[in-house]
C-alpha positions in Angstrom: 0.9 -19.9 1.0 -2.0 -18.5 2.9 -2.2 -16.2 5.8 -5.7 -16.4 7.3 -8.0 -13.7 8.5 -6.8 -10.4 7.1 -5.3 -11.8 3.9 -8.7 -12.8 2.5 -9.9 -10.9 -0.5 -11.8 -7.8 0.5 -14.7 -6.8 -1.7 -14.5 -3.2 -2.6 -18.1 -1.9 -2.7 -18.8 -0.2 -5.9 -20.6 2.8 -4.4 -20.6 6.1 -6.3 -18.7 8.9 -4.4 -19.3 12.6 -4.9 -16.1 14.4 -4.9 -15.7 18.2 -5.1 -12.8 18.4 -7.5 -11.8 19.5 -10.9 -12.1 17.2 -13.9 -8.9 15.6 -15.1 -7.7 14.0 -18.3 -5.5 10.9 -18.7 -2.1 11.4 -20.3 -1.8 7.7 -21.0 -4.3 4.8 -20.7 -3.8 1.0 -20.4 0.0 1.2 -20.5 1.4 -2.3 -19.9 3.9 -2.1 -17.0 4.4 -5.8 -16.1 5.0 -9.1 -17.8 1.5 -9.7 -19.1 -1.2 -7.6 -20.8 -3.3 -7.7 -17.6 -0.7 -5.5 -15.9 -2.0 -2.1 -17.0 -1.9 1.5 -15.7 -3.3 4.9 -16.4 -1.4 8.2 -16.0 -2.8 11.5 -15.0 -0.6 14.6 -15.1 -1.4 18.0 -13.6 -2.1 20.9 -15.9 -0.6 24.3 -15.2 2.3 23.0 -13.1 5.9 22.6 -13.9 7.6 19.2 -14.1 9.0 17.2 -12.4 5.7 16.2 -10.6 5.5 14.4 -7.3 3.6 11.2 -8.1 1.2 9.0 -6.2 0.9 5.3 -7.3 -2.6 4.1 -6.6 -3.8 0.5 -5.9 -7.5 -0.5 -6.0 -9.3 -2.9 -3.7 -10.2 -6.5 -4.5 -11.7 -7.6 -6.7 -11.4 -4.7 -9.0 -9.2 -2.7 -11.3 -7.7 0.8 -11.8 -11.1 2.2 -12.8 -12.3 1.8 -9.2 -9.7 4.3 -8.0 -10.9 6.9 -10.5 -14.5 6.2 -9.6 -13.6 6.6 -6.0 -12.3 10.1 -6.7 -8.7 10.2 -5.4 -7.0 11.2 -8.7 -9.6 14.1 -9.0 -8.5 15.2 -5.5 -4.7 15.2 -6.0 -4.0 16.0 -9.7 -5.4 19.5 -9.6 -3.0 20.2 -6.7 0.0 19.5 -8.9 0.5 15.8 -8.3 0.7 13.1 -10.9 -1.4 10.0 -10.4 -0.6 6.5 -11.7 -3.5 4.1 -11.4 -2.6 0.4 -11.3 -4.4 -2.8 -12.2 -2.7 -5.6 -10.3 -3.2 -9.3 -9.4 -5.2 -9.6 -6.1 -3.5 -12.8 -5.1 -0.4 -13.3 -3.0 2.4 -13.2 -3.6 1.8 -11.8 -7.0 0.1 -8.7 -5.6 3.4 -7.8 -3.9 5.4 -8.4 -7.1 3.0 -6.2 -9.1 3.3 -3.5 -6.5 7.1 -3.4 -6.8 6.9 -3.7 -10.6 4.5 -0.7 -10.8 7.0 1.4 -8.8 9.8 0.2 -11.0 7.8 1.4 -14.1 7.3 4.8 -12.6 11.1 5.1 -12.0 12.0 3.8 -15.4 9.6 6.2 -17.2 10.1 9.3 -15.1 11.7 11.3 -17.9 8.9 10.6 -20.4 6.1 11.7 -18.0 7.9 14.3 -15.8 7.8 12.2 -12.6 9.9 13.3 -9.7 11.7 10.1 -8.7 12.5 11.5 -5.2 8.8 12.2 -4.5 6.9 9.0 -5.0 4.1 8.0 -2.6 1.7 5.0 -2.6 -2.0 4.9 -2.0 -3.9 1.7 -1.3 -7.6 1.2 -1.0 -8.8 -1.8 1.0 -6.8 -4.8 -0.3 -4.6 -2.2 -2.0 -3.6 -1.2 1.6 -2.0 -4.6 2.0 0.1 -4.0 -1.1 1.3 -0.5 -0.3 2.1 -1.2 3.4 4.1 -4.3 2.3 5.9 -2.5 -0.4 6.5 0.4 2.0 8.0 -2.0 4.6 9.9 -4.6 2.5 13.5 -3.5 2.0 14.5 -6.3 -0.5 12.5 -5.5 -3.7 14.8 -7.7 -5.8 13.0 -10.7 -4.2 9.9 -9.7 -6.2 11.5 -8.4 -9.4 11.7 -11.6 -11.4 9.8 -11.2 -14.6 9.3 -7.5 -14.3 10.7 -5.5 -17.3 12.1 -2.8 -15.0 14.0 -2.9 -11.7 14.1 -0.7 -8.6 17.5 0.7 -7.7 18.9 -0.2 -4.3 19.1 3.5 -3.4 15.3 4.1 -4.0 13.3 5.4 -1.0 9.5 6.1 -1.0 8.3 9.5 0.2 5.1 8.2 1.9 2.5 5.5 2.2 -1.3 6.0 2.5 -3.6 3.1 3.4 -7.4 3.7 3.2 -9.4 1.0 5.0 -6.4 -1.2 4.4 -6.1 -4.9 4.9 -2.9 -5.7 6.7 -1.1 -8.7 8.1 -0.6 -8.0 11.8 1.5 -9.6 14.5 -1.3 -11.6 16.0 -2.5 -12.9 12.6 1.0 -14.3 12.0 1.1 -16.0 15.4 -2.4 -17.5 15.1 -1.8 -18.7 11.5 1.5 -20.4 12.3 -0.1 -22.0 15.4 -2.9 -23.4 13.3 -0.9 -24.5 10.3 2.2 -25.7 12.1 1.3 -27.1 15.5 4.7 -28.7 15.8 6.2 -25.2 15.9 4.5 -24.3 19.2 7.9 -23.6 20.9 9.0 -21.2 18.2 5.6 -19.5 18.2 6.1 -18.9 21.9 9.5 -17.4 21.2 7.9 -15.1 18.6 5.1 -14.1 21.1 7.7 -13.1 23.7 9.8 -11.1 21.2 8.9 -7.6 19.9 8.0 -7.7 16.2 10.9 -5.4 15.4 13.3 -8.1 16.7 11.7 -11.0 14.8 14.3 -10.7 12.1 17.1 -11.4 14.6 15.6 -14.9 15.3 16.7 -18.0 13.4 13.3 -19.0 12.2 12.7 -22.6 10.8 12.3 -22.5 7.0 8.6 -23.5 7.2 8.0 -20.6 9.6 10.1 -18.1 7.7 7.8 -18.3 4.7 4.9 -17.0 6.9 7.0 -14.2 8.4 8.1 -13.0 5.0 4.5 -12.2 4.0 3.9 -9.9 7.0 4.7 -6.2 6.8 5.5 -5.8 10.5 8.3 -8.3 10.1 10.1 -6.0 7.7 9.8 -2.8 9.7 13.1 -1.4 11.0 12.4 2.4 11.4 13.7 3.4 7.9 10.2 3.4 6.4 8.6 6.5 4.9 5.8 8.4 6.8 2.4 6.7 6.8 -1.2 8.0 6.7 -3.7 5.5 7.9 -7.4 6.2 7.1 -10.3 4.1 8.5 -14.0 4.2 9.3 -14.8 3.1 12.8 -18.0 1.6 11.6 -16.1 -0.6 9.0 -17.5 -4.2 9.3 -15.3 -5.6 6.5 -11.9 -4.6 7.7 -12.1 -3.6 11.4 -10.6 -0.2 12.1 -8.5 -1.8 14.8 -6.4 -3.1 11.9 -5.1 0.4 11.3 -4.8 1.1 15.0 -2.6 -1.9 15.5 -0.5 -1.2 12.4 0.0 2.4 13.6 1.3 1.0 16.9 3.8 -1.3 15.0 5.1 1.7 13.0 5.4 3.9 16.1 7.3 1.1 17.9 10.1 1.6 15.4 9.8 5.4 15.3 8.1 5.8 11.9 6.1 8.9 11.5 2.3 8.1 11.4 -0.8 10.2 10.8 -4.2 8.7 11.3 -7.8 9.6 10.4 -10.5 7.6 12.1 -14.1 8.6 11.3 -16.8 7.2 13.6 -19.6 7.7 11.0 -17.8 5.9 8.1 -17.9 2.2 7.2 -15.6 0.6 4.7 -13.6 3.0 2.5 -14.7 6.4 3.8 -15.7 9.0 1.2 -12.8 11.2 0.2 -14.5 14.2 1.6 -14.0 12.7 5.1 -10.2 12.8 4.9 -9.4 15.2 2.0 -7.9 17.9 4.1 -5.8 15.5 6.2 -4.6 13.7 3.1 -3.6 17.0 1.3 -1.7 18.1 4.5 0.1 14.8 4.5 1.1 15.1 0.9 2.3 18.7 1.3 4.4 17.5 4.3 6.1 14.7 2.5 6.5 16.4 -0.9 7.2 20.0 -0.1 
């Protein structure tokens, strides 16, 4: 299954970032969380703070791995503030990327006692293509759909505390309409119905099976107002993932009354340096965790 435009792989530029933060040490490295040895994660725990720790599960861009997140500097920003960071290497292909996202969260829940994670205070951070993963996991309310093959499961009662997307790739309303129109020209009448229906009401429609598979891949399709608060970060000079992507997704969230904070920086391109948004991100984390 392919969704054109914003579901292409986004290349995360390997640019060194200077972050004014304390050094941190990994509590665990290359832990296997999924069904294969390629599903690995690193854990960073805060020193001098009492467990249980709020935890942020972090997803890199594509192509890449968990090391990109450390090089970018986000763990160094949040761990000294008392938050645990779990850095994930996942498959940057759909739908496996979504399955890996849910499986990583399931691992955090299953291993909370061993690492001192607070299971009621779990947030997601996604960089570039990782933004696609975290916004989808944050919107989709049927994780069992993606749990096959994962050693752990997510309880039905689980709720995220927050979602942070940094220069995130997202599947938006117009992308879905354009892709279905191009791939399934015989569904023009139903596409017109979708176009005349608010995204929040798409799930009330009786979509043909061949159309439903496209809708299932789009985060806006799953939004119903029960989602956790979101922080959307984007550089206005981004030529890889246009900042309008985050503007449009913020509008989708607001349409169903989800709390949204945004940081748009006119001087930044793709993946703004952490110093651009560090204060806003920490304020967001304090708000959702404290």
